Residue frames relative to the residue before (quaternion, step in Angstrom):
aa qw qx qy qz dx dy dz
M 1.0000 0.0000 0.0000 0.0000 0.00 0.00 0.00
T 0.3819 -0.7414 0.5105 0.2096 3.58 -0.83 1.01
D 0.4684 -0.6724 0.4933 0.2918 3.56 -0.93 0.89
S 0.4673 -0.6516 0.5147 0.3036 3.56 -1.13 0.69
I 0.6571 -0.5054 0.3701 0.4193 3.56 -1.24 0.33
D 0.6329 0.5303 -0.3417 0.4488 3.60 1.03 -0.72
D 0.6364 0.5180 -0.3291 0.4673 3.59 1.05 -0.78
L 0.6605 0.5148 -0.3075 0.4518 3.55 0.95 -0.88
V 0.6907 0.4838 -0.2811 0.4581 3.57 0.84 -1.01
S 0.6009 0.5815 -0.3602 0.4136 3.60 1.09 -0.65
E 0.6181 0.5477 -0.3465 0.4448 3.61 1.22 -0.36
L 0.5783 0.5432 -0.3840 0.4722 3.59 1.27 -0.12
T 0.0536 0.8303 -0.5487 0.0811 3.55 0.46 1.21
P 0.6539 -0.5273 0.3595 0.4062 3.60 -1.17 0.43
E 0.7058 0.4710 -0.2639 0.4585 3.61 1.12 -0.65
N 0.5999 0.5963 -0.3526 0.4002 3.60 1.23 -0.40
D 0.1301 -0.8604 0.4900 0.0521 3.55 0.20 1.31
F 0.7921 0.1334 -0.0887 0.5890 3.61 1.17 -0.44
P 0.0953 -0.7968 0.5956 0.0362 3.61 0.19 1.21
S 0.6037 -0.5940 0.3836 0.3682 3.56 -1.10 0.62
P 0.5862 -0.5697 0.4339 0.3789 3.59 -1.13 0.55
E 0.6035 0.5693 -0.3536 0.4321 3.58 1.12 -0.68
L 0.6389 0.5172 -0.3305 0.4638 3.58 1.02 -0.76
L 0.6729 0.4902 -0.3059 0.4618 3.58 0.85 -0.92
T 0.6405 0.5184 -0.3211 0.4668 3.59 1.02 -0.78
A 0.6498 0.5184 -0.3147 0.4583 3.58 1.00 -0.83
I 0.6385 0.5078 -0.3279 0.4763 3.58 1.03 -0.74
M 0.6640 0.5021 -0.3103 0.4590 3.59 0.89 -0.88
A 0.6214 0.5665 -0.3381 0.4226 3.58 1.08 -0.70
Q 0.5891 0.5894 -0.3623 0.4175 3.59 1.24 -0.36
G 0.3444 -0.7761 0.4748 0.2315 3.59 1.24 -0.22
D 0.8529 -0.0945 0.0789 0.5074 3.58 -1.00 -0.83
A 0.5827 0.6099 -0.3722 0.3873 3.59 1.14 -0.57
M 0.6372 0.5490 -0.3351 0.4246 3.60 1.16 -0.44
V 0.5515 0.6745 -0.3900 0.2979 3.58 1.12 -0.60
T 0.6973 0.4871 -0.2930 0.4365 3.61 0.74 -1.01
P 0.7054 0.4409 -0.3114 0.4595 3.68 0.71 -0.86
L 0.6406 0.5015 -0.3436 0.4691 3.61 1.06 -0.58
C 0.6251 0.5191 -0.3355 0.4767 3.59 1.06 -0.69
Q 0.6109 0.5540 -0.3521 0.4426 3.59 1.09 -0.67
I 0.5843 0.5573 -0.3689 0.4603 3.59 1.10 -0.62
L 0.6867 0.5076 -0.2812 0.4378 3.57 0.95 -0.91
T 0.7138 0.4220 -0.2542 0.4977 3.60 1.21 -0.33
D 0.6275 0.5323 -0.3287 0.4634 3.60 1.29 0.05
P 0.3668 -0.7649 0.4826 0.2179 3.63 -0.33 1.19
E 0.6265 0.5496 -0.3447 0.4319 3.61 1.14 -0.52
M 0.6463 0.5290 -0.3170 0.4494 3.58 1.24 -0.26
E 0.3157 0.7578 -0.5131 0.2507 3.60 1.23 0.29
G 0.5794 0.5454 -0.4290 0.4276 3.56 -0.79 1.01
W 0.8263 -0.2404 0.1633 0.4824 3.55 -1.18 -0.53
S 0.5573 0.5931 -0.4006 0.4210 3.60 1.12 -0.51
L 0.6206 0.5390 -0.3314 0.4632 3.59 1.08 -0.76
H 0.6465 0.5391 -0.3070 0.4441 3.56 0.95 -0.93
Y 0.7524 0.4086 -0.2366 0.4593 3.59 0.66 -1.06
A 0.5975 0.5438 -0.3701 0.4585 3.60 1.05 -0.62
A 0.6658 0.5089 -0.3022 0.4544 3.58 0.91 -0.93
Y 0.6951 0.4808 -0.2857 0.4518 3.59 0.83 -0.96
L 0.6574 0.4989 -0.3197 0.4655 3.60 0.97 -0.77
L 0.6314 0.5180 -0.3326 0.4716 3.59 1.04 -0.70
A 0.6380 0.5087 -0.3281 0.4759 3.58 1.02 -0.75
L 0.6389 0.5282 -0.3177 0.4602 3.56 1.04 -0.79
H 0.6652 0.4950 -0.2963 0.4740 3.57 0.98 -0.84
G 0.2813 -0.8314 0.4407 0.1880 3.57 1.08 -0.77
S 0.4017 0.7153 -0.4911 0.2929 3.61 1.15 0.33
P 0.4753 -0.6818 0.4756 0.2881 3.63 -0.81 0.94
Q 0.5171 0.6504 -0.4055 0.3809 3.58 1.23 -0.40
A 0.6453 0.5459 -0.3167 0.4305 3.57 1.16 -0.57
I 0.5305 0.6803 -0.4054 0.3024 3.61 1.11 -0.54
P 0.6842 0.4657 -0.3279 0.4555 3.68 0.73 -0.85
A 0.6537 0.5148 -0.3219 0.4516 3.59 0.97 -0.80
L 0.6482 0.5049 -0.3205 0.4713 3.59 0.99 -0.79
A 0.6661 0.4977 -0.3061 0.4636 3.59 0.92 -0.88
N 0.6627 0.5292 -0.3099 0.4298 3.58 1.03 -0.74
T 0.5194 0.6376 -0.4282 0.3746 3.61 1.18 -0.31
F 0.6185 0.5527 -0.3496 0.4356 3.61 1.12 -0.56
R 0.6608 0.4717 -0.3023 0.4995 3.58 1.26 -0.31
L 0.7308 0.4632 -0.2228 0.4491 3.57 1.13 -0.68
F 0.8021 0.2696 -0.1023 0.5230 3.58 1.03 -0.78
D 0.0742 -0.7400 0.6624 0.0899 3.53 -1.36 0.35
T 0.3763 0.7189 -0.4574 0.3639 3.53 0.38 1.31
D 0.6365 -0.5297 0.4001 0.3927 3.57 -1.23 0.44
F 0.6076 0.5824 -0.3583 0.4041 3.60 1.13 -0.55
L 0.4789 0.6383 -0.4543 0.3961 3.60 1.23 -0.02
E 0.5185 0.6096 -0.4232 0.4249 3.58 1.20 -0.31
S 0.6501 0.5131 -0.3069 0.4690 3.58 1.09 -0.74
T 0.6807 0.4654 -0.3062 0.4757 3.59 0.91 -0.83
S 0.5945 0.5498 -0.3546 0.4674 3.58 1.17 -0.58
D 0.6300 0.5242 -0.3195 0.4756 3.58 0.97 -0.89
A 0.6944 0.4985 -0.2800 0.4370 3.54 0.80 -1.07
L 0.6618 0.5040 -0.3108 0.4597 3.57 0.92 -0.89
S 0.6480 0.5347 -0.3272 0.4325 3.59 0.94 -0.84
A 0.5920 0.5987 -0.3624 0.3997 3.59 1.13 -0.59
F 0.6243 0.5452 -0.3409 0.4436 3.61 1.21 -0.35
G 0.4303 -0.7494 0.4319 0.2584 3.58 1.28 0.03
A 0.8694 -0.0659 0.0482 0.4874 3.56 -1.10 -0.77
A 0.6473 0.5497 -0.3245 0.4166 3.59 0.97 -0.80
A 0.6652 0.5232 -0.2996 0.4405 3.59 1.20 -0.46
I 0.5467 0.6866 -0.3888 0.2804 3.58 1.13 -0.58
E 0.7115 0.4526 -0.2905 0.4523 3.62 0.69 -0.97
P 0.6524 0.4887 -0.3404 0.4686 3.68 0.87 -0.74
A 0.6519 0.5093 -0.3234 0.4595 3.59 1.01 -0.77
L 0.6725 0.4887 -0.2995 0.4682 3.60 0.92 -0.87
A 0.6081 0.5510 -0.3567 0.4465 3.59 1.04 -0.70
A 0.6662 0.4805 -0.2986 0.4860 3.59 0.98 -0.84
A 0.6555 0.5308 -0.3121 0.4372 3.59 0.99 -0.81
C 0.7171 0.4714 -0.2495 0.4486 3.57 1.05 -0.77
E 0.5406 0.6102 -0.4186 0.4001 3.60 1.20 -0.15
P 0.4331 -0.7509 0.4361 0.2419 3.60 -0.78 0.94
E 0.5928 0.6432 -0.3584 0.3261 3.59 1.15 -0.50
P 0.6660 0.4854 -0.3539 0.4421 3.66 0.77 -0.83
R 0.5559 -0.5878 0.4635 0.3615 3.55 -1.22 0.49
W 0.7331 -0.4693 0.2626 0.4164 3.57 -1.27 0.34
Y 0.6689 0.5272 -0.3397 0.3990 3.63 0.86 -0.82
P 0.6529 0.4808 -0.3440 0.4734 3.67 0.83 -0.74
R 0.6470 0.5087 -0.3292 0.4629 3.59 0.97 -0.76
A 0.6382 0.5243 -0.3235 0.4617 3.58 1.02 -0.80
M 0.6609 0.4964 -0.3074 0.4715 3.60 1.00 -0.79
A 0.6117 0.5296 -0.3477 0.4738 3.60 1.10 -0.64
I 0.6336 0.5178 -0.3239 0.4749 3.59 1.02 -0.82
T 0.6392 0.5307 -0.3227 0.4535 3.58 0.94 -0.89
A 0.6296 0.5321 -0.3347 0.4566 3.58 0.99 -0.80
A 0.6679 0.4999 -0.3023 0.4610 3.59 0.94 -0.88
V 0.6544 0.5131 -0.3142 0.4580 3.59 0.93 -0.90
E 0.7031 0.4597 -0.2760 0.4671 3.58 0.86 -0.94
A 0.6214 0.5447 -0.3440 0.4459 3.59 1.10 -0.64
A 0.6271 0.5511 -0.3368 0.4355 3.60 1.12 -0.64
R 0.1551 -0.8282 0.5196 0.1412 3.58 1.21 -0.60
D 0.7685 -0.3438 0.2489 0.4789 3.60 -0.80 -0.93
D 0.4115 0.7100 -0.4720 0.3222 3.59 1.23 0.34
T 0.4225 -0.7460 0.4559 0.2390 3.59 -0.46 1.21
V 0.6660 0.5056 -0.3068 0.4546 3.59 0.91 -0.89
L 0.6787 0.4823 -0.2919 0.4707 3.58 0.91 -0.89
K 0.6325 0.5276 -0.3348 0.4577 3.59 1.00 -0.77
E 0.6448 0.5080 -0.3201 0.4730 3.59 1.02 -0.76
R 0.6165 0.5384 -0.3507 0.4550 3.60 1.04 -0.73
V 0.6692 0.4813 -0.2965 0.4823 3.58 0.92 -0.90
A 0.6592 0.5190 -0.3138 0.4447 3.59 0.89 -0.92
A 0.6288 0.5412 -0.3411 0.4421 3.61 0.99 -0.79
S 0.6605 0.4993 -0.3052 0.4705 3.57 0.98 -0.82
L 0.6732 0.4888 -0.2951 0.4699 3.58 0.98 -0.82
R 0.6053 0.5373 -0.3577 0.4657 3.61 1.07 -0.65
E 0.6466 0.5186 -0.3181 0.4602 3.56 0.95 -0.88
M 0.6526 0.5129 -0.3087 0.4645 3.57 1.00 -0.84
L 0.6879 0.4765 -0.2879 0.4657 3.58 0.88 -0.94
A 0.6180 0.5388 -0.3471 0.4553 3.60 1.01 -0.73
D 0.6386 0.5167 -0.3203 0.4717 3.58 1.02 -0.77
F 0.6496 0.5165 -0.3217 0.4559 3.59 0.94 -0.85
V 0.6645 0.4990 -0.3054 0.4650 3.58 0.92 -0.91
A 0.6543 0.5168 -0.3124 0.4552 3.60 0.98 -0.84
R 0.7619 0.3320 -0.1798 0.5264 3.60 1.07 -0.71
Q 0.1873 0.8600 -0.4676 0.0817 3.58 1.22 0.39
G 0.6995 0.4775 -0.2871 0.4474 3.58 1.05 -0.59
S 0.7713 0.3364 -0.1765 0.5106 3.59 1.20 -0.25
L 0.3541 0.7529 -0.4900 0.2602 3.58 1.18 0.42
T 0.4606 -0.6418 0.5309 0.3068 3.55 -1.17 0.61
E 0.6694 -0.4845 0.3613 0.4321 3.59 -1.25 0.25
D 0.6535 0.5145 -0.3197 0.4539 3.58 0.98 -0.80
E 0.6440 0.5115 -0.3287 0.4643 3.59 1.00 -0.73
I 0.6307 0.5238 -0.3331 0.4657 3.58 1.03 -0.76
E 0.6280 0.5240 -0.3265 0.4738 3.58 1.03 -0.80
L 0.6803 0.5181 -0.2903 0.4296 3.56 0.98 -0.88
V 0.5354 0.6476 -0.4071 0.3580 3.60 1.10 -0.61
S 0.6770 0.4996 -0.3048 0.4463 3.60 0.82 -0.97
S 0.6376 0.5250 -0.3239 0.4615 3.57 1.05 -0.75
V 0.6554 0.5048 -0.3089 0.4692 3.58 0.97 -0.87
V 0.6405 0.5150 -0.3232 0.4691 3.60 0.97 -0.84
T 0.6382 0.5286 -0.3223 0.4575 3.59 0.98 -0.84
D 0.6998 0.4703 -0.2794 0.4594 3.58 0.87 -0.93
L 0.6361 0.5074 -0.3346 0.4753 3.60 0.98 -0.73
S 0.6414 0.5121 -0.3202 0.4731 3.58 1.05 -0.74
S 0.6568 0.5100 -0.3188 0.4548 3.56 0.97 -0.83
L 0.6554 0.4780 -0.3040 0.4996 3.58 1.19 -0.53
A 0.2711 -0.7860 0.5018 0.2385 3.59 1.33 -0.29
D 0.1944 0.8178 -0.5123 0.1760 3.54 0.98 0.93
P 0.3641 -0.7720 0.4718 0.2209 3.63 -0.37 1.16
A 0.6549 0.5320 -0.3212 0.4301 3.59 1.05 -0.68
A 0.6648 0.5259 -0.3009 0.4370 3.60 1.23 -0.29
R 0.4423 0.7400 -0.4460 0.2405 3.62 1.19 -0.29
E 0.6883 0.4741 -0.2958 0.4625 3.59 0.83 -0.93
L 0.6344 0.5282 -0.3273 0.4598 3.58 1.01 -0.78
I 0.6431 0.5226 -0.3199 0.4594 3.56 0.96 -0.86
E 0.6568 0.4944 -0.3129 0.4757 3.58 0.94 -0.87
A 0.6267 0.5364 -0.3392 0.4522 3.60 1.01 -0.76
A 0.6373 0.5212 -0.3264 0.4644 3.58 1.05 -0.73
F 0.6381 0.5037 -0.3237 0.4841 3.59 1.07 -0.71
V 0.6453 0.5253 -0.3201 0.4530 3.59 0.91 -0.91
A 0.6961 0.4584 -0.2624 0.4863 3.58 1.03 -0.82
E 0.3898 -0.7466 0.4512 0.2950 3.59 1.34 0.00
L 0.3632 0.7337 -0.4868 0.3047 3.55 0.99 0.90
V 0.6650 0.5125 -0.2915 0.4584 3.58 1.26 -0.39
D 0.3457 -0.7043 0.5809 0.2167 3.55 -0.94 0.92
E 0.2783 -0.8150 0.4873 0.1443 3.57 -0.31 1.26
L 0.5142 0.5765 -0.4413 0.4567 3.56 1.26 0.18
V 0.6478 0.4821 -0.3012 0.5072 3.56 1.27 -0.44
I 0.7609 -0.1713 0.1457 0.6087 3.56 0.86 -0.99
D 0.1182 -0.7901 0.5975 0.0683 3.58 -0.91 0.89
R 0.7444 -0.4124 0.2688 0.4512 3.57 -1.29 0.06
K 0.6279 0.5330 -0.3469 0.4486 3.60 1.03 -0.70
D 0.6156 0.5363 -0.3417 0.4655 3.58 1.05 -0.75
V 0.6469 0.5201 -0.3131 0.4615 3.56 0.97 -0.90
Q 0.6577 0.5171 -0.3083 0.4527 3.56 0.92 -0.94
R 0.6540 0.5018 -0.3127 0.4719 3.59 0.97 -0.85
A 0.6339 0.5445 -0.3343 0.4359 3.58 1.00 -0.84
Y 0.6986 0.4510 -0.2765 0.4818 3.56 0.89 -0.89
G 0.6366 0.5334 -0.3326 0.4468 3.58 1.11 -0.60
K 0.7651 0.3552 -0.1790 0.5064 3.55 0.99 -0.89
G 0.5060 -0.6246 0.4445 0.3952 3.55 1.19 -0.48
D 0.7966 -0.0905 0.0627 0.5944 3.60 1.18 -0.44
A 0.1085 -0.8101 0.5751 0.0351 3.56 -0.19 1.29
H 0.7165 0.3284 -0.2113 0.5780 3.57 1.30 -0.25
P 0.1442 -0.8446 0.5077 0.0900 3.60 0.45 1.19
R 0.2428 -0.7755 0.5720 0.1117 3.54 -0.97 0.90
R 0.3526 -0.7215 0.5496 0.2302 3.53 -0.98 0.79
E 0.3623 -0.7025 0.5664 0.2330 3.52 -1.12 0.67
F 0.3419 -0.7402 0.5410 0.2061 3.57 -0.67 1.08
K 0.0783 -0.7951 0.6013 0.0033 3.56 -0.75 1.12
P 0.3510 -0.7931 0.4540 0.2041 3.61 -0.10 1.28
H 0.6614 0.5160 -0.3270 0.4351 3.59 0.92 -0.81
E 0.6348 0.5072 -0.3343 0.4775 3.59 1.03 -0.70
W 0.6177 0.5380 -0.3444 0.4587 3.59 0.99 -0.80
F 0.6885 0.4895 -0.2832 0.4541 3.58 0.85 -0.98
E 0.6539 0.5086 -0.3136 0.4641 3.60 0.99 -0.77
D 0.7067 0.4595 -0.2579 0.4722 3.59 1.02 -0.81
Y 0.5268 0.7013 -0.3947 0.2735 3.58 1.16 -0.58
P 0.6463 0.5239 -0.3619 0.4206 3.69 0.79 -0.79
A 0.6589 0.4946 -0.3103 0.4744 3.59 0.98 -0.81
D 0.6306 0.5183 -0.3288 0.4750 3.59 1.03 -0.79
Y 0.6371 0.5371 -0.3148 0.4545 3.56 1.01 -0.87
R 0.6644 0.5031 -0.3088 0.4583 3.60 0.89 -0.93
R 0.6441 0.5152 -0.3262 0.4620 3.60 0.95 -0.84
H 0.6446 0.5228 -0.3178 0.4584 3.54 0.97 -0.86
Q 0.6659 0.5019 -0.3078 0.4581 3.58 0.88 -0.93
E 0.6492 0.5159 -0.3163 0.4607 3.58 0.96 -0.84
E 0.6639 0.4990 -0.3067 0.4649 3.56 0.97 -0.83
E 0.6302 0.5271 -0.3361 0.4605 3.58 1.02 -0.74
V 0.6281 0.5214 -0.3338 0.4713 3.60 1.03 -0.75
K 0.6461 0.5184 -0.3157 0.4627 3.58 0.94 -0.89
R 0.6698 0.4999 -0.3028 0.4581 3.57 0.91 -0.90
A 0.6399 0.5212 -0.3242 0.4623 3.58 1.01 -0.80
K 0.6525 0.5062 -0.3120 0.4697 3.58 0.98 -0.84
E 0.6529 0.5096 -0.3146 0.4638 3.58 0.98 -0.84
K 0.6344 0.5207 -0.3309 0.4656 3.57 1.01 -0.79
E 0.6625 0.4944 -0.3073 0.4714 3.58 0.97 -0.86
R 0.6326 0.5309 -0.3302 0.4571 3.58 1.04 -0.79
Q 0.6443 0.5175 -0.3235 0.4608 3.58 1.00 -0.78
K 0.6322 0.5355 -0.3309 0.4517 3.58 1.08 -0.72
Q 0.6680 0.5276 -0.2946 0.4344 3.57 1.09 -0.78
K 0.5598 0.6186 -0.3950 0.3846 3.59 1.18 -0.45
P 0.5870 -0.5633 0.4335 0.3876 3.60 -1.13 0.57
R 0.5842 -0.6014 0.4189 0.3487 3.53 -1.04 0.83
G 0.7710 0.3314 -0.2687 0.4728 3.55 -0.95 0.91
L 0.7005 0.4442 -0.2765 0.4853 3.58 1.24 -0.33
A 0.5997 0.5895 -0.3662 0.3984 3.55 1.13 -0.57
K 0.1737 -0.7700 0.6071 0.0921 3.51 -0.99 0.87
P 0.4916 -0.6640 0.4646 0.3187 3.58 -0.88 0.83
V 0.4543 -0.6623 0.5241 0.2835 3.53 -1.12 0.72
A 0.3603 -0.7578 0.5024 0.2086 3.55 -0.58 1.14
A 0.4244 -0.6812 0.5334 0.2670 3.54 -0.97 0.86
P 0.5567 -0.6019 0.4392 0.3672 3.59 -1.02 0.70
K 0.3880 -0.7091 0.5360 0.2437 3.56 -1.04 0.77
L 0.1714 0.7889 -0.5582 0.1912 3.52 -0.10 1.35
G 0.4826 -0.6168 0.5288 0.3272 3.54 -1.23 0.49
R 0.6558 -0.5445 0.3517 0.3871 3.57 -1.14 0.61
N 0.7612 0.3931 -0.2010 0.4750 3.59 1.01 -0.79
E 0.4913 0.6440 -0.4435 0.3836 3.59 1.27 0.14
P 0.6081 -0.5338 0.4165 0.4145 3.62 -1.19 0.40
C 0.5249 -0.6516 0.4420 0.3233 3.57 -0.94 0.85
W 0.5848 -0.6178 0.4159 0.3215 3.54 -1.13 0.77
C 0.6308 0.5884 -0.3362 0.3781 3.62 1.12 -0.56
G 0.5119 -0.6728 0.4093 0.3431 3.59 1.25 -0.21
S 0.3959 0.7486 -0.4604 0.2663 3.59 1.25 0.20
G 0.4721 -0.6562 0.4579 0.3700 3.57 1.16 -0.57
K 0.5944 0.5584 -0.3636 0.4501 3.58 1.29 -0.19
K 0.5689 -0.5445 0.4714 0.3971 3.54 -1.28 0.29
Y 0.6516 -0.5494 0.3617 0.3778 3.55 -1.16 0.70
K 0.6647 0.5191 -0.3116 0.4378 3.60 0.95 -0.88
H 0.7140 0.4197 -0.2401 0.5063 3.56 1.19 -0.54
C 0.7134 0.4183 -0.2550 0.5011 3.58 1.23 0.12
H 0.8730 -0.0538 0.0582 0.4813 3.62 -0.31 -1.21
L 0.3702 0.7537 -0.4912 0.2315 3.64 1.18 0.00
Q 0.6927 0.4939 -0.2956 0.4345 3.57 0.80 -1.02
S 0.6939 0.4641 -0.2868 0.4699 3.61 0.88 -0.92
D 0.6315 0.5281 -0.3358 0.4577 3.60 1.03 -0.70
T 0.6305 0.5403 -0.3277 0.4507 3.55 1.05 -0.80
K 0.6403 0.5169 -0.3192 0.4700 3.54 1.04 -0.83
């Protein structure tokens, strides 16, 4: 008996960090029938976690425009690192994603990180299209001009967002934004640990000092089985090492040190995921 789409999607739990390739293939085989239940994951705050990641990526792979509003709405509903996944997925829709992403970015209610991820989706969706890049830059200039004008009354989240907006405008090498960016520095609104004047100068000189990767859903799906196998092999190795440590005489066993990695660096296991989205939690334990 073939599982229904609801049964299949129910296996994308928030804790399931590496669902089997067979499960993902079975969901994709459902075609248009998969869109609604996956979009429902994106609108359920209780599904925050890996379910958000895989629902977003599978929707991007399927490519139905019906997914765009649900993906854009995640920036209003969630405040989590997994918004990086929904940002990637939304950007894969290209031009059609820009206005929904900018609408979410311009709303004052979400905290700075969801708004920053919405901006990233818009910037990446514009790709190398000059007209689309100008549309995104115009919206970001308006946002930055407002921040500079209200510099004495900005909320903490708005101050955090300033550095992100300056970074994105610099990455777009938008000539009309140079004076605004300098005004933000003069007003001491920019966190120079995030981006400083030299970074801005390099960005405008090169066209992009903060290169952005283009998320390609089909490449992700093709690479996933190999990533899954590597992950499974590494988990077996870790389990064996843990058992070996238990077998050692008490007092002689030494804990296995977790690799010293930044949260956003590629995970040591070779999965291709960022450390924070892979072994960070288990290593911390």
